C-alpha positions in Angstrom: 9.5 10.5 21.2 9.9 7.2 24.0 11.0 9.9 26.9 7.7 11.7 25.4 5.0 8.3 25.9 6.2 7.8 28.9 6.5 11.0 30.9 2.4 11.5 29.6 1.5 7.3 30.9 4.4 6.8 33.1 4.6 3.6 30.7 6.7 2.5 28.2 6.4 2.2 24.4 7.0 -1.5 23.7 4.2 -1.8 27.2 2.0 0.5 25.3 1.8 -1.7 22.7 1.6 -4.9 24.4 -1.9 -3.6 26.1 -2.9 -2.8 23.0 -2.6 -5.9 20.9 -4.5 -7.5 24.4 -7.6 -5.2 23.4 -9.7 -6.5 20.4 -10.7 -3.9 17.8 -13.0 -1.1 17.5 -13.3 -1.6 14.1 -14.6 -4.3 12.4 -12.1 -4.2 9.3 -10.0 -6.6 6.1 -6.7 -5.8 5.1 -6.1 -6.9 1.5 -2.9 -6.9 -0.7 -2.5 -7.7 -3.7 0.5 -11.4 -4.4 2.6 -11.2 -7.9 4.6 -13.2 -9.0 8.7 -12.0 -7.7 9.7 -12.2 -11.6 6.5 -10.1 -12.6 7.2 -8.1 -9.0 10.3 -6.8 -10.3 9.4 -6.1 -12.7 7.0 -3.8 -12.3 9.7 -1.7 -9.8 11.7 -1.7 -12.3 9.2 -0.1 -14.9 8.5 2.1 -12.2 12.6 3.8 -11.5 13.1 4.1 -15.1 9.7 5.8 -15.3 10.3 8.4 -12.0 13.7 8.9 -13.7 12.7 9.5 -17.1 9.8 12.1 -15.4 12.6 13.9 -13.6 14.0 12.1 -10.1 17.5 14.1 -10.8 16.2 17.1 -11.2 13.7 16.4 -8.4 16.6 15.7 -6.0 18.8 18.5 -7.3 16.6 20.6 -6.8 15.6 20.0 -2.6 19.2 19.4 -2.6 20.1 23.1 -4.1 17.6 24.5 -1.5 18.3 22.6 2.5 21.9 22.9 3.9 20.9 20.5 5.2 20.1 16.1 3.9 16.0 16.4 5.3 14.8 13.8 6.2 12.4 13.4 2.7 15.9 12.7 1.2 16.5 9.5 2.9 14.1 8.0 1.0 13.7 4.9 -2.2 16.1 6.4 -5.1 17.1 9.4 -3.4 19.9 8.4 -1.9 21.4 7.2 -5.1 20.8 9.8 -7.0 22.5 12.3 -5.1 25.5 9.7 -4.9 25.1 10.0 -8.2 24.9 14.4 -8.6 28.1 14.5 -6.5 30.2 11.3 -9.0 30.7 9.1 -6.7 28.5 7.1 -8.9 27.6 6.3 -12.8 24.4 6.3 -13.9 23.7 2.6 -14.8 25.2 1.7 -11.4 22.9 4.9 -9.5 20.1 3.2 -12.4 20.8 -0.4 -10.9 20.9 0.6 -7.0 17.4 2.4 -6.5 16.3 -1.0 -8.2 18.4 -3.0 -6.5 16.9 -1.0 -2.9 13.4 -0.8 -4.0 13.0 -4.8 -4.3 14.5 -5.3 -0.9 12.8 -3.2 0.2 9.4 -4.7 -1.8 11.0 -8.1 0.3 10.6 -6.8 3.1 6.8 -5.2 2.7 5.7 -8.9 1.9 7.2 -10.0 4.9 5.7 -7.9 6.9 2.3 -8.5 5.4 2.4 -12.1 5.4 3.1 -11.5 9.6 -0.4 -10.1 10.0 -2.9 -12.9 10.6 -5.9 -10.9 9.1 -5.0 -10.4 6.2 -6.6 -11.1 3.0 -3.9 -12.1 -0.6 -5.8 -10.9 -3.8 -3.8 -12.7 -6.6 -2.4 -10.0 -9.2 -3.0 -13.1 -12.4 -6.7 -13.0 -11.3 -7.3 -9.6 -12.7 -9.4 -6.9 -10.9 -13.2 -7.8 -11.5 -11.9 -11.8 -10.0 -10.6 -9.7 -7.1 -13.5 -6.8 -6.8 -16.2 -10.1 -6.4 -12.6 -11.2 -3.7 -13.0 -8.0 -1.8 -17.1 -7.4 -1.5 -17.5 -11.8 -0.6 -14.9 -10.5 2.0 -16.7 -7.7 3.0 -19.6 -9.7 3.3 -22.2 -6.9 1.1 -24.4 -9.2 -0.5 -25.5 -9.2 3.4 -25.7 -5.8 4.4 -27.7 -5.5 0.8 -30.3 -8.2 1.7 -30.6 -6.1 5.5 -30.6 -3.5 3.9 -29.5 -1.3 6.1 -28.6 2.5 5.8 -26.6 2.6 8.3 -24.4 0.4 7.1 -21.6 2.5 5.2 -21.6 0.1 1.5 -25.8 0.1 1.9 -25.2 3.8 -1.2 -23.4 0.3 -3.0 -25.7 -2.2 -2.2 -28.4 -0.3 -3.8 -26.7 0.9 -6.7 -25.9 -3.1 -7.1 -29.5 -3.8 -6.3 -30.9 -1.9 -8.9 -28.4 -2.9 -10.9 -29.4 -6.8 -11.2 -32.9 -5.7 -10.4 -32.4 -3.1 -14.1 -30.6 -5.7 -15.8 -33.3 -8.9 -15.5 -36.8 -6.0 -16.0 -35.1 -5.8 -19.8 -34.0 -9.9 -19.8 -29.8 -10.0 -18.6 -28.0 -10.9 -15.7 -30.4 -12.1 -13.1 
């Protein structure tokens, strides 16, 4: 890929990345990530691994393995390599399960580290709940300001309009103001 990029642009991939970071973004955007307490995140990961296995991960990997002669790129995903090791009797079921959980936790830790490097990121507290986080997101995207402007070209216009209508309706029947 690097050679293709250089042949097309006369610049290396690294040079193009540096240039792109110097230019301001073309779009106004917000980035959100959910911040879980580490023990809760790991509990969720462990549960998800168990669920994947219950829902047929081993059978899925066996089917892919039987269908392709070579080891497809998709088999490099979390859990797949470990299941192949189990199928080929290189580890026990329990070792496979623990290895999938461990590798998934490591991956999650790398993701958190990567997210921490994003300046524009707004962290949402998982403990705060969905309603509170939705409020925070709406504040961040400034949808109330949009509603005041009644800017029909705004991508939030429909939502703003619907929210205003709900609020007006509640006022009429003595609800929230």
